[in-house]
TORNUKOL-805466 format. One line per field, with one value per residue (C-alpha): x, y, z; chain. Coordinates in steps of 0.02 Angstrom, whole numbers, m for minus. Layout:
residues N
X	X	...
Y	Y	...
Z	Z	...
mol	A	...
This chain:
residues 114
X	m188	m337	m338	m432	m532	m640	m793	m909	m814	m784	m968	m1018	m898	m970	m1150	m1116	m1044	m1186	m1310	m1220	m1234	m1415	m1515	m1376	m1398	m1347	m1209	m1154	m1283	m1250	m1076	m944	m798	m906	m998	m835	m766	m929	m931	m750	m780	m937	m842	m711	m847	m929	m765	m730	m906	m917	m784	m860	m1028	m953	m886	m1054	m1152	m1035	m1063	m1251	m1247	m1143	m1267	m1414	m1330	m1282	m1462	m1525	m1402	m1431	m1610	m1540	m1406	m1254	m1144	m1095	m914	m959	m1086	m964	m827	m942	m1014	m838	m790	m945	m901	m1063	m1016	m1147	m1086	m1136	m1255	m1355	m1353	m1413	m1554	m1607	m1599	m1712	m1835	m1830	m1815	m1862	m1723	m1600	m1651	m1615	m1440	m1411	m1472	m1356	m1210	m1247
Y	m7563	m7639	m7819	m7931	m8077	m8186	m8185	m8242	m8403	m8440	m8411	m8526	m8659	m8648	m8649	m8800	m8899	m8847	m8908	m9076	m9099	m9040	m9158	m9203	m9185	m9040	m8921	m9037	m8955	m8769	m8737	m8728	m8817	m8953	m8979	m8989	m9122	m9220	m9215	m9274	m9416	m9465	m9473	m9586	m9704	m9702	m9746	m9888	m9957	m9961	m10095	m10180	m10193	m10315	m10421	m10418	m10469	m10615	m10678	m10662	m10759	m10897	m10911	m10924	m11055	m11155	m11150	m11206	m11350	m11415	m11456	m11583	m11657	m11560	m11433	m11270	m11321	m11491	m11411	m11278	m11407	m11516	m11371	m11317	m11496	m11512	m11348	m11258	m11075	m10989	m10858	m10850	m10705	m10804	m10964	m10871	m10792	m10962	m11039	m10901	m10869	m11021	m11177	m11294	m11227	m11235	m11417	m11455	m11383	m11484	m11643	m11608	m11590	m11747
Z	5750	5841	5896	5776	5843	5734	5846	5706	5678	5862	5904	5761	5824	6001	5941	5831	5977	6094	5963	5961	6151	6159	6268	6388	6576	6684	6633	6493	6379	6408	6483	6347	6433	6510	6346	6249	6367	6362	6173	6157	6280	6187	6024	6105	6165	5993	5907	6030	6025	5836	5850	6002	5914	5789	5932	6022	5869	5832	6010	5988	5824	5904	6048	5929	5820	5975	6039	5868	5851	6029	5978	5855	5969	5910	5995	5911	5887	5814	5698	5636	5612	5507	5408	5357	5314	5202	5115	5156	5150	5257	5378	5561	5533	5405	5508	5663	5563	5497	5671	5740	5599	5482	5591	5448	5336	5482	5516	5333	5352	5511	5424	5276	5396	5496
mol	A	A	A	A	A	A	A	A	A	A	A	A	A	A	A	A	A	A	A	A	A	A	A	A	A	A	A	A	A	A	A	A	A	A	A	A	A	A	A	A	A	A	A	A	A	A	A	A	A	A	A	A	A	A	A	A	A	A	A	A	A	A	A	A	A	A	A	A	A	A	A	A	A	A	A	A	A	A	A	A	A	A	A	A	A	A	A	A	A	A	A	A	A	A	A	A	A	A	A	A	A	A	A	A	A	A	A	A	A	A	A	A	A	A
């Protein structure tokens, strides 16, 4: 009995992966083993950085809120402590957006907290 290999499926699998790494530099785009390793490593970085992105954005929001509150003589930690004590339930993303784009509304929040 002749040996059966599923060349249609394996070729499709290789072509699919080579399409995914199209645009990469050097042999990463056209050599199967190098491309496979590059793709797997890229997926690891993507998985890790989807989580790190949340961390990075929280830090950015804190920096923006801190810059906004310093204009009115408060530190970030004092502002957040007072805002929680007053029961104002705005998250950091919203506060950072107000501090950047709506300074009058942010000043109203700071005045309500003081």
